[in-house]
PyMOL Python script that loads the backbone (N, CA, C, O; Angstrom):
from pymol import cmd

cmd.read_pdbstr("""\
ATOM      1  N   UNK A   1    -107.558-111.297  14.611  1.00  0.00           N
ATOM      2  CA  UNK A   1    -106.588-112.032  15.381  1.00  0.00           C
ATOM      3  C   UNK A   1    -105.194-111.825  14.834  1.00  0.00           C
ATOM      4  O   UNK A   1    -104.994-111.741  13.622  1.00  0.00           O
ATOM      5  N   UNK A   2    -104.247-111.745  15.722  1.00  0.00           N
ATOM      6  CA  UNK A   2    -102.848-111.679  15.346  1.00  0.00           C
ATOM      7  C   UNK A   2    -102.293-113.098  15.368  1.00  0.00           C
ATOM      8  O   UNK A   2    -102.792-113.964  16.086  1.00  0.00           O
ATOM      9  N   UNK A   3    -101.271-113.317  14.582  1.00  0.00           N
ATOM     10  CA  UNK A   3    -100.760-114.671  14.423  1.00  0.00           C
ATOM     11  C   UNK A   3     -99.245-114.719  14.644  1.00  0.00           C
ATOM     12  O   UNK A   3     -98.514-113.825  14.219  1.00  0.00           O
ATOM     13  N   UNK A   4     -98.796-115.770  15.310  1.00  0.00           N
ATOM     14  CA  UNK A   4     -97.375-116.044  15.503  1.00  0.00           C
ATOM     15  C   UNK A   4     -97.118-117.405  14.876  1.00  0.00           C
ATOM     16  O   UNK A   4     -97.765-118.394  15.223  1.00  0.00           O
ATOM     17  N   UNK A   5     -96.165-117.445  13.949  1.00  0.00           N
ATOM     18  CA  UNK A   5     -95.801-118.704  13.292  1.00  0.00           C
ATOM     19  C   UNK A   5     -94.303-118.935  13.433  1.00  0.00           C
ATOM     20  O   UNK A   5     -93.486-118.041  13.213  1.00  0.00           O
ATOM     21  N   UNK A   6     -93.976-120.160  13.807  1.00  0.00           N
ATOM     22  CA  UNK A   6     -92.574-120.537  13.942  1.00  0.00           C
ATOM     23  C   UNK A   6     -92.395-121.885  13.268  1.00  0.00           C
ATOM     24  O   UNK A   6     -93.180-122.807  13.493  1.00  0.00           O
ATOM     25  N   UNK A   7     -91.373-122.002  12.450  1.00  0.00           N
ATOM     26  CA  UNK A   7     -91.038-123.262  11.796  1.00  0.00           C
ATOM     27  C   UNK A   7     -89.528-123.417  11.902  1.00  0.00           C
ATOM     28  O   UNK A   7     -88.770-122.564  11.441  1.00  0.00           O
ATOM     29  N   UNK A   8     -89.103-124.515  12.513  1.00  0.00           N
ATOM     30  CA  UNK A   8     -87.677-124.755  12.677  1.00  0.00           C
ATOM     31  C   UNK A   8     -87.351-126.193  12.277  1.00  0.00           C
ATOM     32  O   UNK A   8     -88.004-127.129  12.739  1.00  0.00           O
ATOM     33  N   UNK A   9     -86.337-126.373  11.416  1.00  0.00           N
ATOM     34  CA  UNK A   9     -85.867-127.726  11.109  1.00  0.00           C
ATOM     35  C   UNK A   9     -85.029-128.255  12.274  1.00  0.00           C
ATOM     36  O   UNK A   9     -84.477-127.484  13.059  1.00  0.00           O
ATOM     37  N   UNK A  10     -84.945-129.566  12.371  1.00  0.00           N
ATOM     38  CA  UNK A  10     -84.087-130.183  13.379  1.00  0.00           C
ATOM     39  C   UNK A  10     -83.699-131.586  12.918  1.00  0.00           C
ATOM     40  O   UNK A  10     -84.262-132.116  11.961  1.00  0.00           O
ATOM     41  N   UNK A  11     -82.748-132.165  13.601  1.00  0.00           N
ATOM     42  CA  UNK A  11     -82.330-133.534  13.289  1.00  0.00           C
ATOM     43  C   UNK A  11     -82.412-134.408  14.540  1.00  0.00           C
ATOM     44  O   UNK A  11     -81.680-135.389  14.662  1.00  0.00           O
ATOM     45  N   UNK A  12     -83.288-134.059  15.455  1.00  0.00           N
ATOM     46  CA  UNK A  12     -83.380-134.741  16.742  1.00  0.00           C
ATOM     47  C   UNK A  12     -84.388-135.883  16.772  1.00  0.00           C
ATOM     48  O   UNK A  12     -84.347-136.716  17.678  1.00  0.00           O
ATOM     49  N   UNK A  13     -85.277-135.934  15.813  1.00  0.00           N
ATOM     50  CA  UNK A  13     -86.359-136.914  15.849  1.00  0.00           C
ATOM     51  C   UNK A  13     -87.527-136.378  16.652  1.00  0.00           C
ATOM     52  O   UNK A  13     -87.351-135.561  17.556  1.00  0.00           O
ATOM     53  N   UNK A  14     -88.709-136.839  16.320  1.00  0.00           N
ATOM     54  CA  UNK A  14     -89.917-136.292  16.947  1.00  0.00           C
ATOM     55  C   UNK A  14     -90.016-136.623  18.440  1.00  0.00           C
ATOM     56  O   UNK A  14     -90.460-135.784  19.224  1.00  0.00           O
ATOM     57  N   UNK A  15     -89.613-137.821  18.842  1.00  0.00           N
ATOM     58  CA  UNK A  15     -89.716-138.196  20.258  1.00  0.00           C
ATOM     59  C   UNK A  15     -88.827-137.317  21.142  1.00  0.00           C
ATOM     60  O   UNK A  15     -89.245-136.902  22.222  1.00  0.00           O
ATOM     61  N   UNK A  16     -87.618-137.036  20.692  1.00  0.00           N
ATOM     62  CA  UNK A  16     -86.711-136.190  21.472  1.00  0.00           C
ATOM     63  C   UNK A  16     -87.234-134.762  21.553  1.00  0.00           C
ATOM     64  O   UNK A  16     -87.151-134.134  22.608  1.00  0.00           O
ATOM     65  N   UNK A  17     -87.761-134.250  20.470  1.00  0.00           N
ATOM     66  CA  UNK A  17     -88.307-132.890  20.488  1.00  0.00           C
ATOM     67  C   UNK A  17     -89.518-132.816  21.416  1.00  0.00           C
ATOM     68  O   UNK A  17     -89.665-131.849  22.163  1.00  0.00           O
ATOM     69  N   UNK A  18     -90.378-133.819  21.375  1.00  0.00           N
ATOM     70  CA  UNK A  18     -91.540-133.841  22.279  1.00  0.00           C
ATOM     71  C   UNK A  18     -91.074-133.864  23.734  1.00  0.00           C
ATOM     72  O   UNK A  18     -91.651-133.178  24.578  1.00  0.00           O
ATOM     73  N   UNK A  19     -90.041-134.644  24.032  1.00  0.00           N
ATOM     74  CA  UNK A  19     -89.515-134.706  25.399  1.00  0.00           C
ATOM     75  C   UNK A  19     -88.995-133.337  25.825  1.00  0.00           C
ATOM     76  O   UNK A  19     -89.287-132.869  26.925  1.00  0.00           O
ATOM     77  N   UNK A  20     -88.226-132.702  24.952  1.00  0.00           N
ATOM     78  CA  UNK A  20     -87.670-131.380  25.262  1.00  0.00           C
ATOM     79  C   UNK A  20     -88.757-130.315  25.329  1.00  0.00           C
ATOM     80  O   UNK A  20     -88.646-129.370  26.110  1.00  0.00           O
ATOM     81  N   UNK A  21     -89.797-130.452  24.531  1.00  0.00           N
ATOM     82  CA  UNK A  21     -90.864-129.456  24.503  1.00  0.00           C
ATOM     83  C   UNK A  21     -91.604-129.384  25.836  1.00  0.00           C
ATOM     84  O   UNK A  21     -92.223-128.367  26.149  1.00  0.00           O
ATOM     85  N   UNK A  22     -91.543-130.448  26.614  1.00  0.00           N
ATOM     86  CA  UNK A  22     -92.192-130.439  27.926  1.00  0.00           C
ATOM     87  C   UNK A  22     -91.682-129.284  28.785  1.00  0.00           C
ATOM     88  O   UNK A  22     -92.439-128.727  29.579  1.00  0.00           O
ATOM     89  N   UNK A  23     -90.401-128.916  28.635  1.00  0.00           N
ATOM     90  CA  UNK A  23     -89.854-127.782  29.378  1.00  0.00           C
ATOM     91  C   UNK A  23     -90.480-126.465  28.927  1.00  0.00           C
ATOM     92  O   UNK A  23     -90.818-125.622  29.758  1.00  0.00           O
ATOM     93  N   UNK A  24     -90.634-126.285  27.631  1.00  0.00           N
ATOM     94  CA  UNK A  24     -91.262-125.076  27.091  1.00  0.00           C
ATOM     95  C   UNK A  24     -92.738-125.046  27.477  1.00  0.00           C
ATOM     96  O   UNK A  24     -93.293-123.989  27.776  1.00  0.00           O
ATOM     97  N   UNK A  25     -93.355-126.206  27.466  1.00  0.00           N
ATOM     98  CA  UNK A  25     -94.775-126.303  27.782  1.00  0.00           C
ATOM     99  C   UNK A  25     -95.080-125.765  29.176  1.00  0.00           C
ATOM    100  O   UNK A  25     -96.071-125.058  29.357  1.00  0.00           O
ATOM    101  N   UNK A  26     -94.254-126.086  30.155  1.00  0.00           N
ATOM    102  CA  UNK A  26     -94.494-125.584  31.508  1.00  0.00           C
ATOM    103  C   UNK A  26     -94.377-124.062  31.561  1.00  0.00           C
ATOM    104  O   UNK A  26     -95.128-123.409  32.287  1.00  0.00           O
ATOM    105  N   UNK A  27     -93.442-123.493  30.798  1.00  0.00           N
ATOM    106  CA  UNK A  27     -93.307-122.037  30.730  1.00  0.00           C
ATOM    107  C   UNK A  27     -94.537-121.405  30.087  1.00  0.00           C
ATOM    108  O   UNK A  27     -95.027-120.376  30.552  1.00  0.00           O
ATOM    109  N   UNK A  28     -95.034-122.022  29.020  1.00  0.00           N
ATOM    110  CA  UNK A  28     -96.233-121.514  28.348  1.00  0.00           C
ATOM    111  C   UNK A  28     -97.449-121.597  29.267  1.00  0.00           C
ATOM    112  O   UNK A  28     -98.309-120.717  29.244  1.00  0.00           O
ATOM    113  N   UNK A  29     -97.518-122.642  30.066  1.00  0.00           N
ATOM    114  CA  UNK A  29     -98.625-122.765  31.010  1.00  0.00           C
ATOM    115  C   UNK A  29     -98.571-121.663  32.056  1.00  0.00           C
ATOM    116  O   UNK A  29     -99.602-121.087  32.406  1.00  0.00           O
ATOM    117  N   UNK A  30     -97.377-121.366  32.556  1.00  0.00           N
ATOM    118  CA  UNK A  30     -97.229-120.330  33.574  1.00  0.00           C
ATOM    119  C   UNK A  30     -97.528-118.943  33.027  1.00  0.00           C
ATOM    120  O   UNK A  30     -98.261-118.175  33.649  1.00  0.00           O
ATOM    121  N   UNK A  31     -96.962-118.614  31.856  1.00  0.00           N
ATOM    122  CA  UNK A  31     -97.088-117.263  31.322  1.00  0.00           C
ATOM    123  C   UNK A  31     -98.421-116.992  30.632  1.00  0.00           C
ATOM    124  O   UNK A  31     -98.949-115.883  30.720  1.00  0.00           O
ATOM    125  N   UNK A  32     -98.962-117.985  29.953  1.00  0.00           N
ATOM    126  CA  UNK A  32    -100.157-117.747  29.130  1.00  0.00           C
ATOM    127  C   UNK A  32    -101.333-118.630  29.512  1.00  0.00           C
ATOM    128  O   UNK A  32    -102.381-118.567  28.869  1.00  0.00           O
ATOM    129  N   UNK A  33    -101.183-119.447  30.537  1.00  0.00           N
ATOM    130  CA  UNK A  33    -102.265-120.328  30.953  1.00  0.00           C
ATOM    131  C   UNK A  33    -102.645-121.354  29.898  1.00  0.00           C
ATOM    132  O   UNK A  33    -103.799-121.775  29.815  1.00  0.00           O
ATOM    133  N   UNK A  34    -101.657-121.756  29.086  1.00  0.00           N
ATOM    134  CA  UNK A  34    -101.933-122.684  27.992  1.00  0.00           C
ATOM    135  C   UNK A  34    -102.079-124.114  28.480  1.00  0.00           C
ATOM    136  O   UNK A  34    -101.330-124.576  29.342  1.00  0.00           O
ATOM    137  N   UNK A  35    -103.042-124.795  27.919  1.00  0.00           N
ATOM    138  CA  UNK A  35    -103.202-126.227  28.106  1.00  0.00           C
ATOM    139  C   UNK A  35    -103.022-126.868  26.747  1.00  0.00           C
ATOM    140  O   UNK A  35    -103.686-126.483  25.784  1.00  0.00           O
ATOM    141  N   UNK A  36    -102.121-127.852  26.656  1.00  0.00           N
ATOM    142  CA  UNK A  36    -101.847-128.512  25.389  1.00  0.00           C
ATOM    143  C   UNK A  36    -102.398-129.929  25.440  1.00  0.00           C
ATOM    144  O   UNK A  36    -102.109-130.691  26.362  1.00  0.00           O
ATOM    145  N   UNK A  37    -103.195-130.266  24.437  1.00  0.00           N
ATOM    146  CA  UNK A  37    -103.742-131.612  24.295  1.00  0.00           C
ATOM    147  C   UNK A  37    -102.994-132.289  23.159  1.00  0.00           C
ATOM    148  O   UNK A  37    -103.143-131.902  22.000  1.00  0.00           O
ATOM    149  N   UNK A  38    -102.180-133.310  23.484  1.00  0.00           N
ATOM    150  CA  UNK A  38    -101.310-133.973  22.525  1.00  0.00           C
ATOM    151  C   UNK A  38    -102.006-135.149  21.851  1.00  0.00           C
ATOM    152  O   UNK A  38    -102.842-135.824  22.452  1.00  0.00           O
ATOM    153  N   UNK A  39    -101.647-135.379  20.593  1.00  0.00           N
ATOM    154  CA  UNK A  39    -102.009-136.598  19.879  1.00  0.00           C
ATOM    155  C   UNK A  39    -100.745-137.098  19.183  1.00  0.00           C
ATOM    156  O   UNK A  39     -99.651-136.650  19.527  1.00  0.00           O
ATOM    157  N   UNK A  40    -100.855-137.990  18.239  1.00  0.00           N
ATOM    158  CA  UNK A  40     -99.676-138.578  17.598  1.00  0.00           C
ATOM    159  C   UNK A  40     -98.836-137.579  16.811  1.00  0.00           C
ATOM    160  O   UNK A  40     -97.617-137.731  16.732  1.00  0.00           O
ATOM    161  N   UNK A  41     -99.464-136.562  16.230  1.00  0.00           N
ATOM    162  CA  UNK A  41     -98.751-135.630  15.360  1.00  0.00           C
ATOM    163  C   UNK A  41     -98.339-134.331  16.031  1.00  0.00           C
ATOM    164  O   UNK A  41     -97.505-133.600  15.496  1.00  0.00           O
ATOM    165  N   UNK A  42     -98.891-134.037  17.161  1.00  0.00           N
ATOM    166  CA  UNK A  42     -98.572-132.774  17.815  1.00  0.00           C
ATOM    167  C   UNK A  42     -99.626-132.446  18.848  1.00  0.00           C
ATOM    168  O   UNK A  42    -100.215-133.336  19.461  1.00  0.00           O
ATOM    169  N   UNK A  43     -99.852-131.175  19.032  1.00  0.00           N
ATOM    170  CA  UNK A  43    -100.808-130.773  20.045  1.00  0.00           C
ATOM    171  C   UNK A  43    -101.585-129.536  19.663  1.00  0.00           C
ATOM    172  O   UNK A  43    -101.125-128.690  18.896  1.00  0.00           O
ATOM    173  N   UNK A  44    -102.770-129.456  20.220  1.00  0.00           N
ATOM    174  CA  UNK A  44    -103.596-128.255  20.094  1.00  0.00           C
ATOM    175  C   UNK A  44    -103.593-127.586  21.465  1.00  0.00           C
ATOM    176  O   UNK A  44    -103.688-128.258  22.493  1.00  0.00           O
ATOM    177  N   UNK A  45    -103.484-126.266  21.472  1.00  0.00           N
ATOM    178  CA  UNK A  45    -103.457-125.576  22.752  1.00  0.00           C
ATOM    179  C   UNK A  45    -104.428-124.414  22.779  1.00  0.00           C
ATOM    180  O   UNK A  45    -104.819-123.871  21.745  1.00  0.00           O
ATOM    181  N   UNK A  46    -104.804-124.052  23.992  1.00  0.00           N
ATOM    182  CA  UNK A  46    -105.659-122.896  24.215  1.00  0.00           C
ATOM    183  C   UNK A  46    -105.353-122.356  25.606  1.00  0.00           C
ATOM    184  O   UNK A  46    -104.932-123.083  26.506  1.00  0.00           O
ATOM    185  N   UNK A  47    -105.578-121.074  25.745  1.00  0.00           N
ATOM    186  CA  UNK A  47    -105.333-120.410  27.014  1.00  0.00           C
ATOM    187  C   UNK A  47    -106.020-119.062  27.024  1.00  0.00           C
ATOM    188  O   UNK A  47    -106.974-118.837  26.280  1.00  0.00           O
ATOM    189  N   UNK A  48    -105.545-118.177  27.855  1.00  0.00           N
ATOM    190  CA  UNK A  48    -106.132-116.848  28.001  1.00  0.00           C
ATOM    191  C   UNK A  48    -105.833-116.013  26.752  1.00  0.00           C
ATOM    192  O   UNK A  48    -104.772-115.397  26.658  1.00  0.00           O
ATOM    193  N   UNK A  49    -106.760-115.992  25.799  1.00  0.00           N
ATOM    194  CA  UNK A  49    -106.579-115.201  24.593  1.00  0.00           C
ATOM    195  C   UNK A  49    -105.632-115.814  23.579  1.00  0.00           C
ATOM    196  O   UNK A  49    -105.152-115.117  22.685  1.00  0.00           O
ATOM    197  N   UNK A  50    -105.355-117.107  23.701  1.00  0.00           N
ATOM    198  CA  UNK A  50    -104.402-117.777  22.814  1.00  0.00           C
ATOM    199  C   UNK A  50    -104.956-119.142  22.409  1.00  0.00           C
ATOM    200  O   UNK A  50    -105.458-119.893  23.245  1.00  0.00           O
ATOM    201  N   UNK A  51    -104.859-119.450  21.125  1.00  0.00           N
ATOM    202  CA  UNK A  51    -105.147-120.792  20.624  1.00  0.00           C
ATOM    203  C   UNK A  51    -104.088-121.132  19.589  1.00  0.00           C
ATOM    204  O   UNK A  51    -103.428-120.239  19.057  1.00  0.00           O
ATOM    205  N   UNK A  52    -103.921-122.408  19.301  1.00  0.00           N
ATOM    206  CA  UNK A  52    -102.975-122.769  18.262  1.00  0.00           C
ATOM    207  C   UNK A  52    -102.666-124.243  18.225  1.00  0.00           C
ATOM    208  O   UNK A  52    -103.293-125.060  18.900  1.00  0.00           O
ATOM    209  N   UNK A  53    -101.663-124.559  17.400  1.00  0.00           N
ATOM    210  CA  UNK A  53    -101.241-125.932  17.213  1.00  0.00           C
ATOM    211  C   UNK A  53     -99.711-126.013  17.224  1.00  0.00           C
ATOM    212  O   UNK A  53     -99.010-125.077  16.840  1.00  0.00           O
ATOM    213  N   UNK A  54     -99.225-127.173  17.681  1.00  0.00           N
ATOM    214  CA  UNK A  54     -97.815-127.516  17.611  1.00  0.00           C
ATOM    215  C   UNK A  54     -97.738-128.796  16.799  1.00  0.00           C
ATOM    216  O   UNK A  54     -98.396-129.783  17.128  1.00  0.00           O
ATOM    217  N   UNK A  55     -96.941-128.785  15.743  1.00  0.00           N
ATOM    218  CA  UNK A  55     -96.734-129.990  14.939  1.00  0.00           C
ATOM    219  C   UNK A  55     -95.274-130.392  15.086  1.00  0.00           C
ATOM    220  O   UNK A  55     -94.370-129.620  14.767  1.00  0.00           O
ATOM    221  N   UNK A  56     -95.053-131.614  15.575  1.00  0.00           N
ATOM    222  CA  UNK A  56     -93.692-132.113  15.763  1.00  0.00           C
ATOM    223  C   UNK A  56     -93.478-133.260  14.782  1.00  0.00           C
ATOM    224  O   UNK A  56     -94.119-134.306  14.890  1.00  0.00           O
ATOM    225  N   UNK A  57     -92.578-133.061  13.830  1.00  0.00           N
ATOM    226  CA  UNK A  57     -92.235-134.087  12.845  1.00  0.00           C
ATOM    227  C   UNK A  57     -90.815-134.570  13.109  1.00  0.00           C
ATOM    228  O   UNK A  57     -90.110-134.008  13.948  1.00  0.00           O
ATOM    229  N   UNK A  58     -90.401-135.596  12.404  1.00  0.00           N
ATOM    230  CA  UNK A  58     -89.048-136.135  12.568  1.00  0.00           C
ATOM    231  C   UNK A  58     -87.974-135.105  12.237  1.00  0.00           C
ATOM    232  O   UNK A  58     -86.868-135.169  12.773  1.00  0.00           O
ATOM    233  N   UNK A  59     -88.297-134.143  11.346  1.00  0.00           N
ATOM    234  CA  UNK A  59     -87.271-133.211  10.879  1.00  0.00           C
ATOM    235  C   UNK A  59     -87.604-131.734  11.079  1.00  0.00           C
ATOM    236  O   UNK A  59     -86.817-130.873  10.686  1.00  0.00           O
ATOM    237  N   UNK A  60     -88.744-131.425  11.678  1.00  0.00           N
ATOM    238  CA  UNK A  60     -89.079-130.019  11.941  1.00  0.00           C
ATOM    239  C   UNK A  60     -90.142-129.902  13.027  1.00  0.00           C
ATOM    240  O   UNK A  60     -90.832-130.863  13.368  1.00  0.00           O
ATOM    241  N   UNK A  61     -90.244-128.687  13.555  1.00  0.00           N
ATOM    242  CA  UNK A  61     -91.317-128.342  14.483  1.00  0.00           C
ATOM    243  C   UNK A  61     -91.978-127.082  13.939  1.00  0.00           C
ATOM    244  O   UNK A  61     -91.302-126.161  13.479  1.00  0.00           O
ATOM    245  N   UNK A  62     -93.291-127.052  13.995  1.00  0.00           N
ATOM    246  CA  UNK A  62     -94.047-125.887  13.525  1.00  0.00           C
ATOM    247  C   UNK A  62     -95.054-125.501  14.608  1.00  0.00           C
ATOM    248  O   UNK A  62     -95.767-126.347  15.148  1.00  0.00           O
ATOM    249  N   UNK A  63     -95.092-124.223  14.905  1.00  0.00           N
ATOM    250  CA  UNK A  63     -96.042-123.693  15.882  1.00  0.00           C
ATOM    251  C   UNK A  63     -96.831-122.597  15.196  1.00  0.00           C
ATOM    252  O   UNK A  63     -96.260-121.696  14.581  1.00  0.00           O
ATOM    253  N   UNK A  64     -98.130-122.677  15.304  1.00  0.00           N
ATOM    254  CA  UNK A  64     -99.032-121.677  14.730  1.00  0.00           C
ATOM    255  C   UNK A  64     -99.942-121.209  15.855  1.00  0.00           C
ATOM    256  O   UNK A  64    -100.801-121.958  16.321  1.00  0.00           O
ATOM    257  N   UNK A  65     -99.751-119.968  16.291  1.00  0.00           N
ATOM    258  CA  UNK A  65    -100.447-119.427  17.449  1.00  0.00           C
ATOM    259  C   UNK A  65    -101.313-118.239  17.026  1.00  0.00           C
ATOM    260  O   UNK A  65    -100.858-117.352  16.303  1.00  0.00           O
ATOM    261  N   UNK A  66    -102.548-118.234  17.480  1.00  0.00           N
ATOM    262  CA  UNK A  66    -103.473-117.129  17.225  1.00  0.00           C
ATOM    263  C   UNK A  66    -103.669-116.365  18.535  1.00  0.00           C
ATOM    264  O   UNK A  66    -104.031-116.950  19.556  1.00  0.00           O
ATOM    265  N   UNK A  67    -103.428-115.072  18.495  1.00  0.00           N
ATOM    266  CA  UNK A  67    -103.534-114.227  19.689  1.00  0.00           C
ATOM    267  C   UNK A  67    -104.818-113.418  19.641  1.00  0.00           C
ATOM    268  O   UNK A  67    -105.171-112.852  18.606  1.00  0.00           O
ATOM    269  N   UNK A  68    -105.504-113.369  20.751  1.00  0.00           N
ATOM    270  CA  UNK A  68    -106.700-112.553  20.870  1.00  0.00           C
ATOM    271  C   UNK A  68    -106.358-111.071  20.892  1.00  0.00           C
ATOM    272  O   UNK A  68    -105.190-110.697  20.995  1.00  0.00           O
ATOM    273  N   UNK A  69    -107.361-110.249  20.795  1.00  0.00           N
ATOM    274  CA  UNK A  69    -107.179-108.804  20.665  1.00  0.00           C
ATOM    275  C   UNK A  69    -106.389-108.194  21.827  1.00  0.00           C
ATOM    276  O   UNK A  69    -105.644-107.236  21.622  1.00  0.00           O
ATOM    277  N   UNK A  70    -106.536-108.723  23.023  1.00  0.00           N
ATOM    278  CA  UNK A  70    -105.824-108.156  24.173  1.00  0.00           C
ATOM    279  C   UNK A  70    -104.313-108.400  24.084  1.00  0.00           C
ATOM    280  O   UNK A  70    -103.536-107.676  24.707  1.00  0.00           O
ATOM    281  N   UNK A  71    -103.889-109.409  23.318  1.00  0.00           N
ATOM    282  CA  UNK A  71    -102.466-109.713  23.193  1.00  0.00           C
ATOM    283  C   UNK A  71    -101.827-109.117  21.945  1.00  0.00           C
ATOM    284  O   UNK A  71    -100.609-109.198  21.781  1.00  0.00           O
ATOM    285  N   UNK A  72    -102.620-108.524  21.068  1.00  0.00           N
ATOM    286  CA  UNK A  72    -102.073-107.943  19.835  1.00  0.00           C
ATOM    287  C   UNK A  72    -100.882-107.026  20.076  1.00  0.00           C
ATOM    288  O   UNK A  72     -99.888-107.121  19.357  1.00  0.00           O
ATOM    289  N   UNK A  73    -100.953-106.138  21.069  1.00  0.00           N
ATOM    290  CA  UNK A  73     -99.813-105.235  21.266  1.00  0.00           C
ATOM    291  C   UNK A  73     -98.507-105.962  21.623  1.00  0.00           C
ATOM    292  O   UNK A  73     -97.422-105.391  21.510  1.00  0.00           O
ATOM    293  N   UNK A  74     -98.623-107.220  22.052  1.00  0.00           N
ATOM    294  CA  UNK A  74     -97.446-107.973  22.493  1.00  0.00           C
ATOM    295  C   UNK A  74     -97.011-109.031  21.476  1.00  0.00           C
ATOM    296  O   UNK A  74     -96.167-109.873  21.782  1.00  0.00           O
ATOM    297  N   UNK A  75     -97.578-108.992  20.278  1.00  0.00           N
ATOM    298  CA  UNK A  75     -97.293-110.013  19.275  1.00  0.00           C
ATOM    299  C   UNK A  75     -95.794-110.162  19.028  1.00  0.00           C
ATOM    300  O   UNK A  75     -95.273-111.277  19.035  1.00  0.00           O
ATOM    301  N   UNK A  76     -95.107-109.061  18.813  1.00  0.00           N
ATOM    302  CA  UNK A  76     -93.678-109.109  18.507  1.00  0.00           C
ATOM    303  C   UNK A  76     -92.889-109.717  19.668  1.00  0.00           C
ATOM    304  O   UNK A  76     -92.014-110.556  19.455  1.00  0.00           O
ATOM    305  N   UNK A  77     -93.195-109.296  20.885  1.00  0.00           N
ATOM    306  CA  UNK A  77     -92.488-109.823  22.060  1.00  0.00           C
ATOM    307  C   UNK A  77     -92.768-111.301  22.263  1.00  0.00           C
ATOM    308  O   UNK A  77     -91.866-112.062  22.615  1.00  0.00           O
ATOM    309  N   UNK A  78     -94.013-111.716  22.043  1.00  0.00           N
ATOM    310  CA  UNK A  78     -94.378-113.126  22.174  1.00  0.00           C
ATOM    311  C   UNK A  78     -93.644-113.950  21.124  1.00  0.00           C
ATOM    312  O   UNK A  78     -93.119-115.022  21.423  1.00  0.00           O
ATOM    313  N   UNK A  79     -93.609-113.444  19.893  1.00  0.00           N
ATOM    314  CA  UNK A  79     -92.912-114.140  18.803  1.00  0.00           C
ATOM    315  C   UNK A  79     -91.435-114.323  19.158  1.00  0.00           C
ATOM    316  O   UNK A  79     -90.905-115.429  19.053  1.00  0.00           O
ATOM    317  N   UNK A  80     -90.776-113.255  19.572  1.00  0.00           N
ATOM    318  CA  UNK A  80     -89.353-113.325  19.911  1.00  0.00           C
ATOM    319  C   UNK A  80     -89.087-114.289  21.058  1.00  0.00           C
ATOM    320  O   UNK A  80     -88.156-115.091  20.997  1.00  0.00           O
ATOM    321  N   UNK A  81     -89.896-114.211  22.091  1.00  0.00           N
ATOM    322  CA  UNK A  81     -89.721-115.077  23.251  1.00  0.00           C
ATOM    323  C   UNK A  81     -89.900-116.545  22.878  1.00  0.00           C
ATOM    324  O   UNK A  81     -89.110-117.394  23.290  1.00  0.00           O
ATOM    325  N   UNK A  82     -90.920-116.839  22.110  1.00  0.00           N
ATOM    326  CA  UNK A  82     -91.176-118.218  21.706  1.00  0.00           C
ATOM    327  C   UNK A  82     -90.086-118.732  20.772  1.00  0.00           C
ATOM    328  O   UNK A  82     -89.671-119.886  20.877  1.00  0.00           O
ATOM    329  N   UNK A  83     -89.620-117.880  19.859  1.00  0.00           N
ATOM    330  CA  UNK A  83     -88.517-118.277  18.971  1.00  0.00           C
ATOM    331  C   UNK A  83     -87.266-118.623  19.768  1.00  0.00           C
ATOM    332  O   UNK A  83     -86.597-119.615  19.477  1.00  0.00           O
ATOM    333  N   UNK A  84     -86.947-117.808  20.773  1.00  0.00           N
ATOM    334  CA  UNK A  84     -85.780-118.072  21.604  1.00  0.00           C
ATOM    335  C   UNK A  84     -85.918-119.394  22.348  1.00  0.00           C
ATOM    336  O   UNK A  84     -84.964-120.167  22.430  1.00  0.00           O
ATOM    337  N   UNK A  85     -87.103-119.652  22.887  1.00  0.00           N
ATOM    338  CA  UNK A  85     -87.326-120.890  23.618  1.00  0.00           C
ATOM    339  C   UNK A  85     -87.217-122.105  22.703  1.00  0.00           C
ATOM    340  O   UNK A  85     -86.622-123.113  23.081  1.00  0.00           O
ATOM    341  N   UNK A  86     -87.781-122.017  21.516  1.00  0.00           N
ATOM    342  CA  UNK A  86     -87.702-123.127  20.561  1.00  0.00           C
ATOM    343  C   UNK A  86     -86.273-123.338  20.105  1.00  0.00           C
ATOM    344  O   UNK A  86     -85.821-124.478  19.995  1.00  0.00           O
ATOM    345  N   UNK A  87     -85.548-122.248  19.834  1.00  0.00           N
ATOM    346  CA  UNK A  87     -84.159-122.380  19.412  1.00  0.00           C
ATOM    347  C   UNK A  87     -83.318-123.056  20.489  1.00  0.00           C
ATOM    348  O   UNK A  87     -82.483-123.906  20.181  1.00  0.00           O
ATOM    349  N   UNK A  88     -83.534-122.681  21.760  1.00  0.00           N
ATOM    350  CA  UNK A  88     -82.813-123.326  22.854  1.00  0.00           C
ATOM    351  C   UNK A  88     -83.202-124.804  22.952  1.00  0.00           C
ATOM    352  O   UNK A  88     -82.351-125.661  23.192  1.00  0.00           O
ATOM    353  N   UNK A  89     -84.458-125.086  22.771  1.00  0.00           N
ATOM    354  CA  UNK A  89     -84.966-126.449  22.831  1.00  0.00           C
ATOM    355  C   UNK A  89     -84.290-127.344  21.788  1.00  0.00           C
ATOM    356  O   UNK A  89     -84.032-128.518  22.052  1.00  0.00           O
ATOM    357  N   UNK A  90     -84.005-126.798  20.616  1.00  0.00           N
ATOM    358  CA  UNK A  90     -83.454-127.589  19.529  1.00  0.00           C
ATOM    359  C   UNK A  90     -81.933-127.650  19.527  1.00  0.00           C
ATOM    360  O   UNK A  90     -81.353-128.379  18.722  1.00  0.00           O
ATOM    361  N   UNK A  91     -81.274-126.905  20.404  1.00  0.00           N
ATOM    362  CA  UNK A  91     -79.814-126.962  20.473  1.00  0.00           C
ATOM    363  C   UNK A  91     -79.388-128.357  20.882  1.00  0.00           C
ATOM    364  O   UNK A  91     -79.968-128.964  21.783  1.00  0.00           O
ATOM    365  N   UNK A  92     -78.372-128.852  20.209  1.00  0.00           N
ATOM    366  CA  UNK A  92     -77.894-130.218  20.506  1.00  0.00           C
ATOM    367  C   UNK A  92     -77.042-130.254  21.740  1.00  0.00           C
ATOM    368  O   UNK A  92     -76.562-131.319  22.128  1.00  0.00           O
TER     369      UNK A  92
END
""", "prot")
cmd.dss("prot")
cmd.show_as("cartoon", "prot")
cmd.util.cbc("prot")
cmd.orient("prot")
């Protein structure tokens, strides 16, 4: 499995980041068929060849995504796209 990891600090608080993440979540659902199951600390997701976790804390967000073999060739593009979306999400 290939892995995509993103860790970004923020000063927005966990509730605001979760609210903003809803926009990214819809994009992830459209592009990768991801379904995210949320709990108090974050969410676990799975989709077509993708599994992972999102951890939203008061001062950072961490995403750990595992890509199946069919997505390996696109690891770099997926990483860049997700980083851009998270960076936009955290802009004040």
